[in-house]
C-alpha positions in Angstrom: 0.0 0.0 0.0 1.4 3.4 -1.0 2.3 5.6 2.0 0.2 8.6 2.4 1.8 12.1 2.7 1.7 13.4 6.3 0.4 16.9 7.0 1.1 18.3 10.5 -1.0 21.1 11.9 1.3 23.2 14.2 0.9 26.4 16.2 0.9 27.9 19.6 -1.9 27.0 22.0 -5.5 28.0 21.2 -5.2 29.2 17.6 -7.8 26.8 16.3 -5.7 23.7 15.3 -8.3 21.1 16.4 -11.1 23.1 14.8 -9.3 23.1 11.5 -8.5 19.3 11.9 -12.2 18.6 12.5 -13.2 20.8 9.6 -10.9 19.0 7.2 -11.8 15.4 8.3 -15.5 16.4 8.5 -15.8 14.8 12.0 -15.7 16.0 15.6 -12.7 13.8 16.4 -10.5 16.3 18.3 -11.9 18.0 21.4 -12.4 21.7 20.8 -12.5 24.3 23.7 -11.2 27.8 24.3 -9.0 26.5 27.1 -5.3 26.2 26.0 -3.8 22.8 26.3 -6.9 20.7 25.5 -5.2 18.7 22.8 -2.2 16.8 24.2 -1.5 13.8 22.0 -1.0 13.5 18.2 -4.3 12.6 16.5 -4.3 11.1 13.0 -7.0 10.9 10.4 -6.9 10.2 6.6 -8.4 13.0 4.5 -9.4 12.9 0.9 -8.4 16.3 -0.6 -9.7 15.5 -4.1 -10.7 12.4 -6.2 -8.0 9.9 -5.6 -5.8 12.2 -3.5 -5.6 11.4 0.2 -3.2 12.6 3.0 -2.7 11.7 6.6 -3.6 14.7 8.7 -2.0 15.1 12.2 -3.5 17.4 14.9 -1.0 18.4 17.6 -1.0 20.1 21.0 -0.1 23.7 21.3 3.6 24.1 20.9 5.2 25.8 23.9 8.8 26.6 22.7 10.1 26.5 26.3 8.4 25.3 29.5 9.2 23.6 32.8 5.7 22.1 33.1 5.8 18.3 32.7 2.6 18.0 30.6 3.5 20.9 28.4 7.0 19.5 27.8 5.5 16.1 26.9 3.1 17.9 24.5 6.2 19.7 23.0 7.9 16.3 22.5 4.8 14.9 20.7 4.7 18.0 18.5 8.4 17.8 17.6 7.9 14.2 16.6 5.0 15.3 14.4 7.3 17.8 12.7 9.9 15.2 12.0 7.4 12.7 10.6 5.6 15.3 8.4 6.0 15.9 4.6 4.3 19.4 4.9 3.5 21.7 7.8 0.4 23.9 8.2 1.4 26.5 10.8 -1.7 28.2 12.3 -1.7 31.7 13.6 -4.6 33.8 15.1 -5.4 36.7 12.8 -7.7 38.2 15.4 -4.9 38.5 17.9 -2.3 39.4 15.4 1.4 38.4 15.4 2.7 37.5 18.8 6.2 36.7 20.3 5.2 33.1 20.7 4.3 32.9 17.0 7.8 33.9 16.2 9.2 31.3 18.5 7.0 28.6 17.0 8.1 29.7 13.5 11.7 29.3 14.5 11.1 25.7 15.6 9.1 25.0 12.4 11.9 26.3 10.2 14.4 23.9 11.8 12.3 21.0 10.6 13.2 21.9 7.0 9.7 21.1 5.6 7.4 22.9 3.2 5.2 25.2 5.2 1.8 26.8 4.6 0.9 29.6 7.0 -2.9 29.4 7.8 -4.1 32.8 9.2 -7.2 31.7 11.2 -10.3 33.6 12.4 -10.5 36.0 9.5 -14.2 35.9 9.9 -13.9 38.1 13.0 -14.3 41.8 12.3 -11.0 43.6 11.8 -8.9 40.4 11.8 -8.0 40.8 8.1 -6.1 44.0 8.8 -3.5 41.9 10.8 -2.7 39.4 8.1 0.1 41.3 6.5 2.1 41.3 9.8 2.5 37.5 9.5 4.7 37.8 6.4 7.4 38.8 9.0 7.6 35.1 9.8 9.3 34.5 6.5 6.9 31.9 5.0 5.9 32.6 1.4 2.6 30.7 1.3 -0.1 32.2 3.5 -3.9 31.5 3.2 -6.6 33.3 5.3 -9.0 30.8 6.7 -11.8 30.4 9.2 -11.7 26.9 10.6 -14.9 27.6 12.5 -16.9 28.5 9.4 -15.0 26.7 6.6 -13.7 29.8 4.8 -10.5 29.1 2.8 -10.7 25.3 3.0 -10.7 24.8 -0.8 -7.7 27.1 -1.2 -5.9 25.3 1.6 -6.5 21.9 0.1 -5.4 23.1 -3.4 -2.2 24.6 -1.9 -1.4 21.4 -0.1 -1.8 19.4 -3.3 0.3 21.9 -5.3 3.2 21.9 -2.8 3.2 18.0 -2.6 2.8 17.7 -6.4 -0.4 15.6 -6.0 -2.8 15.3 -8.9 -6.4 14.1 -8.9 -6.9 10.7 -10.5 -10.6 10.3 -11.5 -11.7 6.7 -12.0 -12.5 5.6 -15.5 -14.6 2.6 -16.4 -11.4 0.7 -17.3 -10.0 1.3 -13.8 -12.8 -0.6 -12.1 -12.4 -4.3 -11.9 -15.4 -6.6 -12.6 -17.2 -7.4 -9.3 -16.1 -11.1 -9.3 -12.4 -10.1 -9.5 -12.4 -7.3 -7.0 -9.5 -7.8 -4.5 -10.6 -8.5 -1.0 -10.2 -5.7 1.5 -7.9 -6.4 4.4 -9.8 -7.5 7.5 -9.8 -4.8 10.1 -10.7 -4.8 13.7 -11.2 -1.9 16.0 -9.9 -2.2 19.6 -10.6 0.3 22.4 -8.3 0.4 25.5 -10.5 1.5 28.5 -10.2 1.9 32.2 -10.0 4.3 35.0 -7.6 7.3 34.8 -3.9 6.5 35.3 -4.1 2.7 34.9 -1.6 2.6 32.0 -3.7 2.8 28.8 -1.4 5.2 26.9 1.6 3.1 28.0 0.0 0.0 26.6 -0.8 1.7 23.3 2.8 2.8 23.0 4.1 -0.7 23.9 1.8 -2.3 21.3 2.9 0.1 18.6 6.6 0.1 19.6 6.7 3.9 19.6 5.7 6.9 21.8 2.4 7.7 20.1 0.5 8.7 23.2 1.5 11.0 26.0 2.3 9.2 29.3 2.2 10.7 32.7 1.4 9.8 36.3 -1.1 12.7 36.3 -4.6 11.3 36.0 -6.5 12.8 33.1 -3.5 13.2 30.8 -5.3 11.6 27.8 -8.3 13.6 26.7 -8.7 12.9 23.0 -9.1 9.3 21.8 -5.7 8.5 20.3 -5.8 5.9 17.6 -3.3 4.1 15.4 -3.1 1.1 13.1 -0.8 -1.9 13.1 -0.6 -5.2 11.2 -0.6 -8.7 12.6 -0.8 -11.9 10.6 -2.5 -10.2 7.7 -5.1 -8.4 9.8 -5.3 -4.7 10.5 -5.8 -3.6 14.1 -7.0 -0.1 14.8 -6.2 0.5 18.4 -7.8 3.4 20.3 -6.5 4.8 23.6 -9.5 6.4 25.3 -9.6 8.9 28.2 -9.9 7.5 31.7 -13.5 7.1 32.7 -14.2 8.6 36.2 -17.3 8.2 38.3 -20.0 10.6 37.4 -19.5 12.6 40.7 -15.8 13.1 39.8 -16.4 14.6 36.4 -16.3 18.3 37.1 -15.5 20.2 33.9 -16.4 20.3 30.3 -13.2 18.8 28.9 -13.5 15.7 31.1 -17.2 15.2 30.3 -16.5 15.4 26.5 -13.5 13.0 27.0 -15.7 10.4 28.8 -18.4 10.8 26.1 -15.8 10.2 23.4 -14.5 7.1 25.3 -18.0 5.7 25.4 -18.6 6.3 21.8 -15.4 4.6 20.9 -16.3 1.5 22.9 -19.6 1.4 21.0 -17.7 1.4 17.6 -15.2 -1.2 18.7 -15.1 -4.9 18.0 -12.8 -5.6 21.0 -12.2 -3.9 24.3 -9.1 -4.1 26.4 -10.2 -3.4 30.0 -7.2 -2.3 32.0 -7.2 -2.7 35.8 -4.4 -1.5 38.0 -3.0 -4.6 39.8 -1.6 -2.4 42.6 -5.2 -1.5 43.6 -8.2 -3.6 44.5 -10.8 -4.2 41.7 -13.3 -1.5 42.3 -17.0 -0.8 41.6 -15.9 1.7 39.0 -13.9 -1.0 37.2 -17.1 -3.0 37.1 -19.1 -0.1 35.8 -16.6 0.7 33.0 -16.4 -2.9 31.8 -20.2 -3.3 32.2 -20.6 -0.6 29.6 -18.7 -2.8 27.1 -20.5 -5.9 28.2 -23.9 -4.4 27.7 -23.0 -3.5 24.2 -21.9 -7.2 23.6 -18.3 -6.3 22.9 -15.5 -8.8 23.1 -13.7 -8.0 26.3 -10.2 -8.9 27.5 -9.4 -8.1 31.1 -5.8 -6.9 31.5 -4.3 -6.6 35.0 -1.6 -4.0 34.3 1.4 -3.1 36.5 1.9 -6.8 37.3 5.6 -6.1 37.7 4.8 -4.2 40.9 3.1 -7.1 42.6 4.8 -9.4 45.1 3.7 -12.9 44.0 3.4 -16.4 45.3 1.8 -19.6 44.0 -1.7 -18.3 44.8 -1.5 -14.7 43.6 -2.9 -15.2 40.1 -5.8 -17.3 41.4 -6.6 -14.8 44.1 -6.7 -11.9 41.6 -8.9 -13.9 39.2 -11.4 -14.9 42.0 -11.7 -11.3 43.2 -12.2 -10.0 39.7 -14.8 -12.7 38.8 -16.6 -12.0 42.1 -16.8 -8.2 41.3 -17.6 -8.8 37.6 -19.7 -11.9 37.5 -21.2 -10.8 34.2 -17.8 -11.1 32.5 -17.3 -14.7 33.2 -16.5 -15.3 29.5 -13.8 -12.6 29.3 -10.2 -13.9 29.2 -7.7 -12.5 31.7 -4.0 -11.5 31.1 -1.5 -10.3 33.7 0.7 -7.7 31.9 3.1 -4.8 32.4 2.9 -2.1 29.8 6.1 -0.6 31.3 8.3 -3.7 31.0 6.4 -5.4 28.1 5.6 -8.5 30.2 3.0 -10.7 28.3 2.0 -7.7 26.1 2.9 -9.9 23.1 0.1 -12.3 24.0 -2.6 -9.7 23.5 -2.9 -9.7 19.7 -2.8 -13.5 19.4 -5.5 -13.7 22.0 -7.6 -11.2 20.0 -7.1 -13.4 16.9 -8.2 -16.4 18.9 -11.4 -14.6 20.2 -12.1 -13.3 16.6 -12.3 -16.9 15.4 -15.0 -17.7 18.0 -16.8 -14.4 17.4 -17.1 -14.9 13.7 -17.8 -18.7 13.7 -20.7 -19.7 11.5 -23.0 -22.5 12.8 -25.5 -24.3 10.7 -29.2 -24.2 11.5 -29.4 -28.0 11.5 -26.7 -28.2 14.2 -28.4 -25.4 16.2 -31.8 -27.1 16.1 -30.3 -30.4 17.2 -28.7 -28.5 20.1 -32.1 -27.0 21.0 -33.7 -30.5 21.1 -31.0 -31.8 23.4 -30.9 -28.7 25.6 -34.7 -28.6 26.1 -34.8 -32.4 26.6 -32.3 -32.1 29.5 -34.0 -29.1 31.1 -37.6 -28.3 30.0 -38.5 -24.6 29.5 -40.6 -23.2 32.4 -44.3 -22.5 32.1 -45.5 -19.0 31.1 -48.7 -17.8 32.7 -49.8 -21.4 33.2 -49.0 -22.7 29.7 -46.0 -24.6 28.5 -43.4 -22.6 26.7 -42.4 -24.2 23.4 -39.2 -23.5 21.4 -39.9 -24.2 17.7 -36.4 -23.6 16.3 -33.2 -21.6 16.6 -31.0 -19.9 14.0 -27.9 -17.8 14.0 -28.7 -14.3 13.0 -25.4 -12.5 13.5 -21.7 -12.7 14.4 -19.5 -10.3 16.2 -21.4 -10.6 18.5 -22.6 -14.2 18.2 -26.4 -13.7 17.9 -29.1 -16.4 18.0 -32.8 -16.0 17.5 -35.1 -18.5 19.1 -38.7 -18.7 17.9 -41.3 -19.5 20.6 -45.0 -19.7 21.2 -44.9 -16.9 23.7 -44.9 -13.1 23.6 -42.9 -13.0 26.9 -39.3 -14.0 27.0 -38.3 -16.9 29.2 -37.1 -16.4 32.8 -33.5 -15.1 32.9 -32.3 -18.3 34.6 -33.4 -20.3 31.6 -31.9 -17.8 29.2 -28.6 -18.2 31.1 -29.0 -22.0 30.9 -29.3 -21.8 27.1 -26.5 -19.3 26.8 -24.1 -21.5 28.8 -25.2 -24.6 26.8 -24.5 -22.8 23.6 -21.0 -21.8 24.8 -20.2 -25.3 25.8 -21.7 -27.0 22.7 -20.0 -24.7 20.1 -16.9 -23.6 22.0 -17.9 -20.0 22.4 -16.2 -19.8 25.7 -14.5 -16.4 25.4 -17.1 -14.2 23.6 -20.4 -12.6 24.5 -23.6 -14.4 23.3 -26.8 -12.6 22.4 -30.1 -14.4 22.6 -33.2 -13.0 21.0 -36.6 -14.6 21.6 -39.3 -14.0 19.0 -42.9 -15.2 18.8 -43.3 -17.3 15.7 -46.5 -15.5 14.8 -44.6 -12.3 14.1 -45.0 -10.3 17.4 -42.3 -7.8 18.0 -38.8 -9.1 18.9 -38.0 -9.6 22.5 -34.4 -9.5 23.3 -32.6 -10.5 26.5 -30.7 -7.2 26.2 -33.9 -5.3 27.1 -33.3 -6.2 30.7 -30.1 -5.6 32.6 -27.6 -8.1 31.2 -25.7 -8.4 34.5 -28.4 -10.6 36.0 
């Protein structure tokens, strides 16, 4: 696959970099707020500038040329890495505020990267801002485009300038370019994986360890990650898109706008994921908040792997692993199917087992089961343990069929408008797992009246029963 050109958006804090990033990718991926320092990690997204012309856009934190603050210094390191990896730099300035001393310092840093530079003078929609534009020529960059990232002004000119400076040409498809349907190449199989957990349990460290690079900012300060940081890697012909989400706090602990948006983004990423890596700090007891966070993934029928991180800090004996497993299973009974790994993102201990485990789970989650085998299973299961009566009448199961994978979904047709008691649902679920080796994945059972009444799904009640 041809490597995409990388475009880095650089600038001092709060000049509108994340707003421009969201505008160009046409999504609200980066968190936007008037508070400086909201964006901390590098965020990547592929953008199509024209037909057949795509680039990889990078949003960065505000560049503080010199600072003693730890978080700001780590943001600076991330931004300098983005400069080195870029093919072209879009340096943003604030036309409303005019040229500042920090703009000059940032320009000096950008010049040292020896890359092509486009100066984007933002906020030209504000009255009087256009009068300040000429001052930015003092920075020494030839190409400058007035833009409004908030309203979209200047976006077409910016895209055209990027293409011109990178010598990119549109390549419209012709009929000869399109392969017949039966010979179209298969797209690579891609899975989306979210790393979730409380603040400061090591999510960003795990992402960096899996990628083999410092992609996400790591700090002992809770709440360092705010945007969801994602990256792709290849494993055995599969593409894994891994998302490091913000730490999810208890509702009562979320006390500002940025954290609320971060938690919302984390929940949205869980919903879009195929797999969830639930990180728990081994140095602390498994908490109710750990259960609440993992319960969100469980209720969405996501494939969950429990990772006890910081395992290198634990004093161990022959019973340590068993004790941790028992405590976790007791606190999270609803995750009885989720595999457990004891890892250290810091040292790399057992981290190499994560992707093979995901591959193993994927085979279970995508397994196809014939209707004939399922119906034989139903005969055997109901023969061993008859369905309970419903309102004085016997509950009958006519047949069962697989209606989905990822998650494994089965629809059972019955003679009742009311779904079976949850204990019988659990019996069927456990029997399905045992019969078809679905031991490590969530199983979704849907009960439907054969006469066409509305679907009744076990997910309509709390799944943790």
